[in-house]
C-alpha positions as CSV (number, residue, x, y, z in Angstrom):
1,M,153.4,83.2,136.3
2,Q,152.1,80.6,133.9
3,T,150.6,81.5,130.6
4,G,146.8,81.8,131.0
5,T,146.9,83.0,134.6
6,V,147.0,86.4,136.2
7,N,147.9,87.0,139.9
8,M,145.6,89.9,141.0
9,A,147.5,90.1,144.4
10,R,150.2,92.1,142.6
11,G,150.3,95.4,140.8
12,D,148.3,98.6,141.0
13,V,144.8,97.9,142.4
14,K,142.8,100.0,140.0
15,R,144.8,98.9,136.9
16,V,144.5,95.2,137.8
17,I,140.7,95.4,138.3
18,L,140.1,97.4,135.2
19,T,142.4,95.2,133.0
20,F,140.5,92.1,134.2
21,A,137.1,93.7,133.8
22,L,137.4,95.0,130.2
23,P,137.7,91.5,128.6
24,V,134.9,90.3,130.9
25,F,132.8,93.2,129.7
26,L,133.4,92.4,126.1
27,S,132.7,88.7,126.8
28,Q,129.4,89.5,128.5
29,L,128.6,91.8,125.6
30,F,128.9,89.0,123.1
31,Q,127.1,86.7,125.5
32,Q,124.1,89.1,125.4
33,L,124.3,89.0,121.6
34,Y,123.1,85.4,121.8
35,N,119.7,86.4,123.3
36,A,119.6,89.8,121.6
37,A,120.2,88.2,118.2
38,D,117.4,85.8,118.8
39,S,115.0,88.7,119.8
40,L,116.1,91.0,117.0
41,I,115.9,88.4,114.2
42,V,112.8,86.8,115.5
43,G,111.0,90.1,116.2
44,N,111.8,91.5,112.8
45,L,111.4,88.4,110.7
46,L,108.6,86.5,112.5
47,G,106.7,89.4,114.2
48,K,105.7,90.4,117.7
49,Q,104.0,87.1,118.5
50,A,107.3,85.2,118.0
51,L,109.1,87.9,120.0
52,A,106.6,87.4,122.8
53,A,107.2,83.7,122.7
54,V,111.0,84.2,123.1
55,S,110.4,86.8,125.9
56,S,108.0,84.6,127.8
57,S,110.6,81.8,127.9
58,S,113.5,84.1,129.1
59,A,112.5,84.4,132.8
60,L,112.0,80.6,133.1
61,L,115.3,79.8,131.4
62,Q,117.0,82.1,133.8
63,L,115.3,80.4,136.7
64,L,116.3,76.9,135.7
65,T,119.9,77.8,134.9
66,S,120.6,80.1,137.8
67,L,121.2,77.5,140.5
68,M,123.6,75.5,138.5
69,I,125.6,78.5,137.2
70,G,125.6,79.9,140.7
71,V,127.4,76.8,142.0
72,A,129.9,77.2,139.2
73,L,130.5,80.8,140.3
74,G,131.1,79.5,143.8
75,A,133.7,77.1,142.4
76,G,135.5,80.0,140.8
77,V,135.8,81.6,144.3
78,V,137.3,78.4,145.6
79,I,139.8,78.2,142.7
80,S,140.7,81.8,143.0
81,R,141.5,81.4,146.7
82,Y,143.7,78.4,146.3
83,F,145.4,80.0,143.3
84,G,146.2,83.1,145.4
85,A,147.5,81.0,148.1
86,G,149.8,79.0,145.7
87,E,148.1,75.7,146.4
88,D,148.6,74.2,142.9
89,E,147.4,70.7,143.7
90,L,144.1,71.9,145.2
91,V,143.6,74.2,142.2
92,S,143.8,71.2,139.9
93,D,141.5,69.1,142.1
94,A,138.9,71.9,142.3
95,I,139.0,72.4,138.5
96,H,138.3,68.7,137.8
97,T,135.6,68.6,140.5
98,T,133.9,71.6,138.9
99,V,134.0,70.1,135.4
100,A,132.4,66.9,136.8
101,F,129.7,69.0,138.4
102,G,129.1,70.8,135.1
103,L,128.6,67.5,133.2
104,A,126.1,66.2,135.8
105,A,124.2,69.5,136.0
106,G,124.0,69.8,132.2
107,A,122.4,66.4,132.0
108,V,119.9,67.2,134.7
109,M,118.9,70.5,133.0
110,T,118.4,68.7,129.7
111,V,115.9,66.2,131.1
112,A,114.1,68.7,133.3
113,G,113.8,71.4,130.5
114,V,112.6,69.0,127.8
115,L,110.0,67.2,130.0
116,L,108.6,70.1,132.1
117,S,108.5,73.0,129.6
118,P,104.7,72.9,128.8
119,V,103.7,72.6,132.5
120,L,106.0,75.4,133.6
121,L,105.0,77.7,130.8
122,K,101.3,77.1,131.5
123,W,102.0,77.7,135.2
124,M,103.4,81.1,134.3
125,G,100.2,82.0,132.5
126,T,101.8,82.2,129.0
127,A,99.3,83.4,126.5
128,P,97.7,80.7,124.4
129,D,98.6,82.5,121.1
130,V,102.3,82.2,121.9
131,M,102.4,78.9,123.8
132,E,103.5,76.7,120.9
133,G,106.4,79.0,120.1
134,S,107.4,79.3,123.7
135,V,107.5,75.5,124.2
136,S,109.5,75.0,121.0
137,Y,112.1,77.7,122.0
138,F,112.3,76.3,125.6
139,R,112.9,72.7,124.6
140,N,115.4,73.4,121.9
141,Y,117.4,75.6,124.2
142,F,117.6,72.9,126.9
143,L,118.6,70.2,124.4
144,G,122.0,71.9,124.4
145,S,122.2,72.3,128.2
146,V,125.5,70.3,128.6
147,G,127.3,72.7,126.2
148,V,125.8,75.7,127.9
149,M,126.8,74.5,131.3
150,L,130.3,73.5,130.3
151,Y,130.9,76.8,128.7
152,N,130.0,78.6,131.9
153,V,132.2,76.2,134.0
154,F,135.2,76.6,131.7
155,T,135.0,80.4,131.6
156,G,134.5,80.5,135.4
157,I,137.7,78.5,135.7
158,M,139.7,80.8,133.5
159,N,138.3,83.9,135.1
160,A,139.2,82.5,138.6
161,L,142.8,82.2,137.4
162,G,142.8,85.8,136.2
163,D,142.5,85.0,132.5
164,S,139.6,87.0,131.1
165,K,140.9,87.4,127.6
166,R,140.6,83.9,126.1
167,P,136.9,83.5,127.0
168,L,136.4,86.7,125.1
169,Y,138.2,85.4,121.9
170,Y,136.2,82.2,121.9
171,L,132.9,84.0,122.5
172,I,133.5,86.4,119.6
173,F,133.7,83.5,117.3
174,S,130.6,81.8,118.7
175,S,128.6,85.0,118.7
176,V,129.2,85.5,115.0
177,L,128.3,81.8,114.5
178,N,125.0,82.3,116.4
179,V,123.9,85.3,114.3
180,I,124.8,83.3,111.1
181,L,122.8,80.3,112.3
182,D,119.8,82.5,113.4
183,V,119.5,84.0,109.9
184,L,120.1,80.7,108.2
185,F,117.6,78.8,110.2
186,I,114.9,81.4,110.3
187,A,115.2,83.4,107.1
188,G,116.9,80.7,105.0
189,F,115.2,77.5,106.1
190,G,112.1,79.0,107.6
191,I,112.2,76.6,110.5
192,G,110.5,78.9,113.1
193,V,111.1,80.4,116.5
194,G,112.5,77.2,118.1
195,S,115.4,77.3,115.7
196,A,116.7,80.4,117.3
197,A,117.3,78.4,120.5
198,T,118.9,75.7,118.5
199,A,121.4,78.3,117.1
200,T,122.1,79.5,120.6
201,A,122.8,76.0,121.9
202,I,125.1,75.1,119.0
203,S,127.1,78.3,119.4
204,Q,127.5,77.8,123.2
205,A,128.7,74.3,122.5
206,A,131.3,75.7,120.1
207,S,132.5,78.1,122.8
208,A,132.8,75.2,125.3
209,F,134.8,73.2,122.8
210,L,137.3,76.0,122.3
211,C,137.7,76.5,126.0
212,W,138.3,72.8,126.5
213,L,141.1,72.8,123.9
214,H,142.8,75.6,125.8
215,L,142.4,73.9,129.2
216,R,144.0,70.7,128.0
217,K,147.4,72.4,127.6
218,P,150.0,70.2,129.2
219,G,152.3,71.4,132.0
220,T,149.9,74.1,133.3
221,I,148.3,74.5,136.7
222,Y,144.9,74.3,135.1
223,Q,145.6,71.3,132.8
224,L,142.3,69.5,132.3
225,R,142.7,65.7,132.0
226,V,139.6,63.7,131.1
227,R,140.6,60.7,133.2
228,D,140.9,63.0,136.3
229,V,137.4,64.5,136.0
230,R,135.6,63.3,139.1
231,F,134.1,64.6,142.4
232,H,136.6,65.2,145.2
233,P,134.3,65.1,148.2
234,A,136.1,67.7,150.4
235,L,136.4,70.2,147.5
236,M,132.9,69.5,146.3
237,R,131.6,70.4,149.8
238,E,133.7,73.6,149.6
239,V,132.3,74.4,146.2
240,I,128.7,73.8,147.4
241,R,129.3,75.9,150.6
242,M,130.5,78.8,148.4
243,G,128.4,78.2,145.4
244,L,125.0,77.1,146.7
245,P,124.2,80.5,148.4
246,T,125.1,82.2,145.1
247,G,123.0,79.8,143.1
248,I,120.1,80.3,145.5
249,Q,120.6,84.0,145.3
250,N,120.4,83.9,141.5
251,S,117.5,81.5,141.6
252,V,115.4,83.7,144.0
253,I,116.0,86.7,141.7
254,A,114.8,84.5,138.8
255,I,111.8,83.4,140.8
256,G,110.9,87.0,141.4
257,N,111.3,87.6,137.7
258,V,109.1,84.6,136.8
259,T,106.4,86.1,139.0
260,V,106.8,89.4,137.3
261,Q,106.7,87.7,133.9
262,S,103.4,85.9,134.9
263,Y,101.8,89.3,135.7
264,I,103.3,90.8,132.5
265,N,101.7,87.9,130.5
266,S,98.3,88.9,131.9
267,F,98.6,92.2,130.0
268,G,98.8,90.4,126.6
269,S,101.4,90.0,123.9
270,D,102.1,93.7,123.4
271,A,103.2,93.9,127.1
272,M,105.2,90.7,126.8
273,A,107.0,91.9,123.7
274,G,107.6,95.4,125.1
275,C,108.9,94.2,128.5
276,G,111.0,91.6,126.7
277,A,112.6,94.3,124.5
278,Y,113.4,96.4,127.6
279,A,114.9,93.4,129.4
280,K,117.3,92.9,126.5
281,L,118.2,96.6,126.5
282,Q,118.8,96.5,130.2
283,G,120.9,93.4,129.9
284,F,123.1,95.1,127.4
285,A,123.3,98.4,129.4
286,F,124.2,96.7,132.6
287,L,127.0,94.7,131.2
288,P,129.8,97.0,132.4
289,I,128.5,96.7,135.9
290,T,128.2,92.9,135.7
291,S,131.7,92.7,134.4
292,F,133.1,95.0,137.0
293,V,131.6,93.1,139.9
294,M,132.8,89.8,138.5
295,A,136.3,91.3,138.5
296,L,135.8,92.5,142.1
297,T,134.9,89.0,143.3
298,T,138.0,87.5,141.8
299,F,140.2,90.3,143.1
300,V,138.9,90.1,146.6
301,S,139.1,86.3,146.6
302,Q,142.7,86.1,145.2
303,N,144.0,88.8,147.6
304,L,142.4,87.3,150.7
305,G,143.8,83.9,149.6
306,A,147.3,85.6,149.4
307,R,146.5,87.3,152.8
308,E,146.8,90.7,151.3
309,Y,144.0,92.0,153.5
310,E,144.5,95.7,153.2
311,R,144.9,95.5,149.5
312,A,141.6,93.6,149.3
313,K,139.9,96.3,151.3
314,R,141.3,99.1,149.0
315,G,140.1,97.2,145.9
316,A,136.6,96.7,147.4
317,R,136.3,100.4,148.1
318,F,137.4,101.3,144.6
319,G,135.0,98.8,143.1
320,I,132.0,99.9,145.0
321,I,132.5,103.6,144.2
322,S,133.2,102.9,140.6
323,T,130.1,100.6,140.2
324,I,127.8,103.3,141.6
325,A,129.0,106.0,139.3
326,M,128.9,103.7,136.2
327,A,125.5,102.4,137.0
328,E,123.9,105.8,137.2
329,L,125.5,107.1,134.1
330,I,124.3,104.0,132.2
331,G,120.8,104.5,133.5
332,V,120.6,108.0,132.3
333,V,121.9,107.1,128.8
334,L,119.5,104.2,128.5
335,M,116.5,106.3,129.6
336,V,117.3,108.9,127.0
337,G,117.9,106.4,124.2
338,S,115.1,103.9,125.0
339,P,112.5,105.1,122.4
340,M,115.0,104.6,119.5
341,L,116.6,101.4,121.0
342,A,113.2,99.7,121.6
343,R,112.3,100.1,117.9
344,M,115.2,97.9,117.0
345,F,113.3,94.9,118.4
346,N,109.9,95.7,117.1
347,S,108.5,98.9,115.6
348,D,104.9,98.4,116.8
349,P,104.0,101.6,118.7
350,K,102.3,99.7,121.5
351,V,105.4,97.6,122.1
352,V,107.7,100.6,122.0
353,R,105.5,102.6,124.4
354,I,105.6,99.8,127.1
355,A,109.4,99.4,126.8
356,V,109.9,103.2,127.2
357,A,107.5,103.4,130.2
358,Q,109.5,100.7,132.0
359,S,112.7,102.5,131.2
360,R,111.5,105.8,132.6
361,V,110.5,104.2,135.9
362,E,113.6,102.1,136.5
363,N,116.7,103.7,134.9
364,L,117.3,106.6,137.3
365,F,117.6,104.1,140.1
366,F,120.4,102.1,138.6
367,F,122.9,103.4,141.1
368,L,121.0,101.4,143.8
369,L,121.2,98.2,141.7
370,G,124.9,98.7,141.1
371,F,125.6,99.3,144.8
372,S,123.8,96.0,145.7
373,H,125.7,94.0,143.1
374,A,129.0,95.5,144.2
375,L,128.5,94.6,147.9
376,A,127.3,91.1,147.0
377,A,130.5,90.7,144.9
378,V,132.7,91.7,147.9
379,C,130.8,89.3,150.2
380,R,131.2,86.4,147.8
381,G,134.9,87.1,147.3
382,A,135.3,87.2,151.1
383,G,133.6,83.8,151.6
384,R,130.4,85.4,152.9
385,A,128.1,84.2,150.1
386,T,125.2,83.6,152.5
387,V,124.8,87.3,153.2
388,P,123.8,88.3,149.6
389,M,121.7,85.2,149.4
390,A,119.7,86.2,152.5
391,V,119.3,89.7,151.3
392,M,118.2,88.7,147.8
393,L,115.8,86.0,149.1
394,S,114.1,88.3,151.6
395,V,114.0,91.4,149.5
396,W,114.3,90.7,145.8
397,C,112.1,87.6,146.0
398,V,109.7,87.5,149.0
399,F,109.2,91.3,149.4
400,R,109.1,91.9,145.7
401,I,106.4,89.3,145.2
402,I,104.4,90.6,148.1
403,F,104.7,94.2,146.7
404,I,103.5,93.1,143.3
405,T,100.7,90.9,144.5
406,V,99.2,93.5,146.9
407,G,99.7,96.3,144.4
408,M,98.1,94.5,141.5
409,R,95.1,93.6,143.6
410,I,94.6,97.3,144.5
411,V,95.0,98.4,140.9
412,H,95.7,96.3,137.8
413,D,98.4,98.6,136.3
414,I,101.6,97.5,134.7
415,H,103.5,100.4,136.4
416,I,103.2,98.4,139.7
417,L,105.5,95.8,138.2
418,F,107.9,98.5,137.0
419,W,108.1,100.1,140.5
420,A,108.7,96.8,142.2
421,Y,112.3,96.9,141.0
422,P,113.6,100.3,142.3
423,V,111.7,99.8,145.6
424,T,113.5,96.5,146.3
425,W,116.8,97.8,145.0
426,A,116.6,100.6,147.6
427,I,115.8,98.3,150.5
428,S,118.6,95.8,149.6
429,S,121.1,98.7,149.2
430,A,120.2,100.0,152.7
431,I,120.7,96.5,154.2
432,F,124.0,96.0,152.4
433,L,125.3,99.4,153.5
434,I,124.6,98.7,157.2
435,Y,126.3,95.3,156.8
436,Y,129.4,96.7,155.1
437,L,129.8,99.5,157.7
438,K,129.0,97.5,160.8
439,S,130.3,94.0,160.1
440,D,133.8,92.6,160.5
441,W,133.9,90.8,157.2
442,L,137.6,91.4,156.5
443,H,138.9,90.4,159.9
444,A,136.5,87.5,160.1
445,Y,138.1,86.1,156.9
446,E,141.5,86.7,158.5
447,R,140.5,84.7,161.6
448,D,139.1,81.9,159.4
449,A,142.4,81.8,157.5
450,L,144.4,81.5,160.7
451,R,142.3,78.6,161.9
452,R,142.8,76.8,158.6
């Protein structure tokens, strides 16, 4: 086994998944520190109006980055499969194709984000008193899109090869850098809310550079050579086939969140700041689940590539049960601690009250959210990325928007927005459960492998 790779088709199933998931969790934790640092520093140094400006941009940022990052995740599934099968040349070609995609996607995101930000934020109904700050934050973030995209591509490559530790080390460095730059730009130079996004972009670029230095290591299966960065048509089609459904899935979730954010904006800056604070808390709280399901996707993909079908099935079962248990425990802890935690972002009683209200509606249903994510991870690892895409599109986007639109016309109450989440989590969980029990996902993959 080469340095920087881990074969997840060998060893104890539980230990392999947990060992991979822990560094991913810590990486995701520091990743969340980027946005949380922006919100904490902006909310405390510049006030709730600036916090609302950052919060109003978050859903739109997620929407515009989700499709590209989803395709990068699909590339990771392809790389994992070829790595598990021992196809070293195809691993290398897939890596160089993915990097080419990352460069192109980053350039597109830069242009789109800078040019369209005022129109998109106005379309979302962003309050006039925070519009200037929102546009500034949005544009500054997307000026660094190439670095952000390459970081996600590079870490996806390393995770696909079973290496979840090095991305963690690089991210710790850049997270510390982000906090330092936030304080320097805002408190030291007094530049304003947009500088928080600049700090994030610089820090992400630093992470990408460190990843690139590692991937250049000669003599490895993953050696990245600049002259070989190009699109291999057959592999790009495979990456698109695996990644586009994941990207669409991420995007439709983000579209639903943009719709929710537009309704939140209608309740004013207190609601924008309060819901933004809760979103950051939920992002932190759900990190163990996100990390675990990422490990589950890589585990299933590598083991199916190695034709270890029963081992893949055991890992899937362990991952699903563990995810449900962790998610519910996290939900209870967050619900109890939300009053104190929300005050970290802004101490205004109105802001805190809204964040706590959202927490009390949603957190006890985290087990449903965890279950849906776990089943989606298994499907992606098994090459069935269209299944979670279809579920998320129909339930987490279309039905959620209908639920909110109809509910808000009946009664203009912010709790309608909060309840939209557990209701749609329950529906998607029921659909996933039926698919998992009734479908032939494992043997379908085996038949596909035999045809290849």
